[in-house]
C-alpha positions in Angstrom: -138.3 -6.5 -56.1 -135.7 -6.8 -53.4 -132.9 -9.2 -53.6 -131.7 -10.4 -50.2 -128.4 -12.2 -49.8 -127.7 -14.8 -47.3 -124.7 -14.1 -45.0 -124.1 -17.8 -44.5 -123.4 -18.9 -48.2 -120.5 -18.1 -50.5 -120.9 -19.4 -54.1 -117.6 -18.4 -55.5 -114.6 -19.7 -53.4 -111.3 -20.0 -55.1 -110.3 -23.6 -54.6 -106.6 -23.2 -55.3 -106.6 -26.9 -56.2 -103.9 -26.7 -59.0 -101.6 -24.7 -56.7 -101.9 -27.1 -53.9 -104.7 -29.8 -53.5 -104.5 -29.2 -49.7 -106.0 -25.9 -50.2 -109.4 -27.5 -50.6 -109.5 -28.6 -47.0 -108.2 -25.3 -45.9 -111.1 -23.5 -47.7 -113.5 -25.7 -45.9 -112.0 -25.1 -42.5 -112.0 -21.3 -43.1 -115.7 -21.7 -44.1 -116.4 -23.4 -40.9 -114.7 -20.6 -38.9 -116.9 -18.1 -40.7 -120.0 -20.2 -39.8 -120.9 -20.6 -43.4 -123.5 -23.3 -44.2 -122.8 -23.7 -48.0 -119.8 -22.9 -50.3 -118.9 -23.6 -53.8 -115.3 -24.4 -54.6 -114.3 -23.2 -58.0 -111.4 -23.8 -60.3 -110.7 -22.4 -63.8 -110.7 -24.9 -66.6 -109.6 -25.1 -70.2 -110.3 -27.6 -73.0 -106.9 -29.3 -72.3 -107.6 -29.7 -68.6 -107.2 -33.4 -67.7 -107.6 -33.1 -63.9 -111.3 -32.6 -63.5 -112.1 -36.1 -62.1 -109.4 -35.7 -59.4 -110.6 -32.2 -58.6 -114.2 -33.4 -58.0 -113.1 -36.3 -55.9 -110.8 -34.0 -53.9 -113.7 -31.6 -53.2 -115.8 -34.5 -51.9 -112.9 -35.7 -49.7 -112.4 -32.2 -48.3 -116.1 -31.9 -47.4 -116.1 -35.2 -45.5 -117.4 -34.9 -42.0 -117.8 -31.1 -42.3 -120.6 -29.0 -41.1 -120.4 -27.0 -44.4 -122.2 -28.2 -47.5 -119.6 -28.1 -50.2 -120.4 -27.8 -53.9 -117.8 -27.8 -56.6 -117.8 -25.8 -59.8 -115.5 -25.4 -63.0 -115.2 -21.9 -64.5 -114.9 -21.8 -68.2 -114.5 -18.9 -70.7 -117.0 -18.1 -73.5 -115.3 -18.7 -76.8 -117.7 -17.2 -79.3 -121.3 -15.9 -79.7 -122.7 -19.4 -80.1 -122.0 -20.1 -76.5 -119.1 -22.5 -77.0 -116.9 -22.8 -73.9 -113.2 -23.5 -73.4 -113.9 -26.6 -71.4 -113.5 -30.4 -71.7 -116.5 -32.8 -71.8 -115.6 -33.9 -68.2 -117.0 -30.6 -66.8 -120.3 -32.5 -66.4 -118.7 -34.3 -63.4 -118.8 -31.1 -61.4 -121.8 -29.8 -59.6 -121.9 -26.6 -61.6 -120.2 -25.1 -64.7 -119.6 -21.4 -64.2 -119.7 -19.4 -67.4 -117.5 -16.3 -67.6 -116.5 -13.7 -70.3 -113.2 -11.7 -70.0 -113.2 -11.1 -73.8 -116.1 -10.2 -76.1 -117.5 -13.5 -77.7 -118.1 -12.7 -81.4 -119.3 -15.0 -84.2 -115.6 -15.3 -85.2 -114.2 -16.0 -81.8 -113.1 -13.9 -78.8 -112.2 -10.3 -79.3 -109.9 -8.7 -76.7 -111.6 -6.0 -74.6 -109.2 -3.4 -75.6 -109.7 -4.1 -79.4 -113.5 -4.3 -79.0 -113.5 -0.9 -77.1 -111.5 0.7 -79.9 -113.9 -0.7 -82.6 -116.9 0.6 -80.5 -115.2 4.1 -80.1 -114.5 4.4 -83.9 -118.0 3.2 -84.8 -116.9 -0.1 -86.5 -118.8 -2.0 -83.8 -122.2 -0.9 -82.5 -122.7 -1.1 -78.8 -126.0 -2.9 -79.4 -124.3 -5.5 -81.4 -121.7 -6.1 -78.8 -124.3 -6.6 -76.1 -126.3 -8.9 -78.4 -123.2 -11.1 -78.9 -122.7 -11.3 -75.2 -126.3 -12.2 -74.4 -126.5 -14.7 -77.3 -123.3 -16.3 -76.1 -124.7 -16.6 -72.5 -128.0 -18.1 -73.8 -126.1 -20.5 -75.9 -124.0 -21.7 -73.1 -127.1 -22.2 -70.9 -128.7 -24.2 -73.6 -125.7 -26.5 -74.1 -125.1 -27.3 -70.5 -127.5 -28.6 -67.9 -125.4 -27.3 -64.9 -124.6 -23.9 -66.3 -124.3 -20.9 -63.9 -123.7 -17.3 -65.1 -120.9 -15.8 -63.0 -121.2 -12.0 -62.6 -123.0 -11.6 -66.0 -122.3 -8.3 -67.9 -119.2 -7.5 -65.9 -117.4 -7.3 -69.3 -119.4 -4.2 -70.3 -117.4 -1.8 -68.3 -114.2 -3.0 -70.0 -115.9 -2.2 -73.3 -116.7 1.3 -72.2 -120.4 0.4 -72.0 -122.9 0.9 -69.2 -126.5 0.1 -68.3 -127.8 2.4 -71.0 -126.5 -0.1 -73.6 -128.1 -3.1 -71.8 -131.7 -3.1 -72.9 -134.3 -4.9 -70.6 -135.8 -7.0 -73.4 -132.4 -8.7 -73.9 -132.0 -9.3 -70.2 -135.6 -10.7 -69.9 -134.9 -13.0 -72.8 -131.7 -14.3 -71.1 -133.6 -14.6 -67.8 -136.4 -16.7 -69.4 -133.9 -19.0 -71.1 -132.1 -19.5 -67.8 -135.3 -20.2 -65.9 -136.4 -22.7 -68.6 -133.2 -24.7 -68.1 -132.8 -24.1 -64.3 -129.6 -22.3 -64.9 -128.3 -20.2 -62.0 -126.6 -16.8 -61.5 -123.9 -15.9 -59.0 -123.5 -12.1 -58.3 -120.5 -10.4 -56.7 -121.9 -8.9 -53.4 -118.9 -6.6 -52.8 -118.9 -4.8 -56.1 -122.6 -5.2 -57.0 -122.3 -7.0 -60.2 -124.6 -7.3 -62.0 -126.7 -4.3 -61.2 -129.7 -4.6 -59.0 -132.3 -4.2 -61.9 -130.6 -7.1 -63.7 -130.9 -9.2 -60.7 -134.6 -8.3 -60.3 -135.2 -9.4 -63.9 -133.6 -12.8 -63.1 -135.6 -13.2 -59.9 -138.8 -12.2 -61.6 -138.2 -15.1 -64.2 -137.6 -17.6 -61.4 -133.8 -17.8 -61.7 -131.9 -18.8 -58.6 -129.5 -16.0 -57.7 -126.7 -16.6 -55.2 -123.9 -14.4 -53.9 -120.1 -14.6 -53.7 -117.7 -12.7 -51.4 -120.3 -12.2 -48.7 -119.4 -10.8 -45.4 -120.2 -13.3 -42.6 -119.8 -12.9 -38.9 -120.9 -14.9 -35.9 -123.7 -12.5 -35.1 -124.9 -12.3 -38.7 -125.4 -16.0 -39.2 -129.1 -15.9 -39.9 -129.3 -12.3 -41.3 -130.0 -11.2 -44.8 -128.9 -8.0 -46.6 -130.4 -6.0 -49.4 -128.5 -6.1 -52.5 -128.0 -2.7 -54.1 
């Protein structure tokens, strides 16, 4: 299967809202200059974040009278293997909830990548168990939230000293089927190729919508597509 990426969409645009709310309009104007048709403005969120409603309204205002279709998303961290997220209930106000993992979600909470890697190297933690926790956490988040989007899934594995040999297709297919059943999406990083093409193929085969971030767009490439590899 071939995954083709649109040059006229970018689904992970740093909103910069908390640094300066005016950044939202700047992002939209930059997207117009790039001839993009759709963007998703994203902002990191924590359980204590109390500005979600203002962010969503500001995104809507920034998109007013623009040729670009603007979506907004909140990016939340996985907390444990059950799929709990570091996010307030108000995340439901956004168009999408992006699920990320910068630390290994375990049944007892997050484990820093450096510590998880040491435990794997010393044999205290099996690579298969680490991967299982990450997949189960992702599935749990998808099951809990109707607007969930996995952002660059499995990017954490490299920090744990693991690679595609430790990511077994049945686990990926299980994740893909759960995502498809709940209409969850996936956003890949087009520049660094994350996740790998075979993972994307599994998602697409299950019917998961896969979109790209950090695409390269020019005036002459407005309607082109490129093979993801």
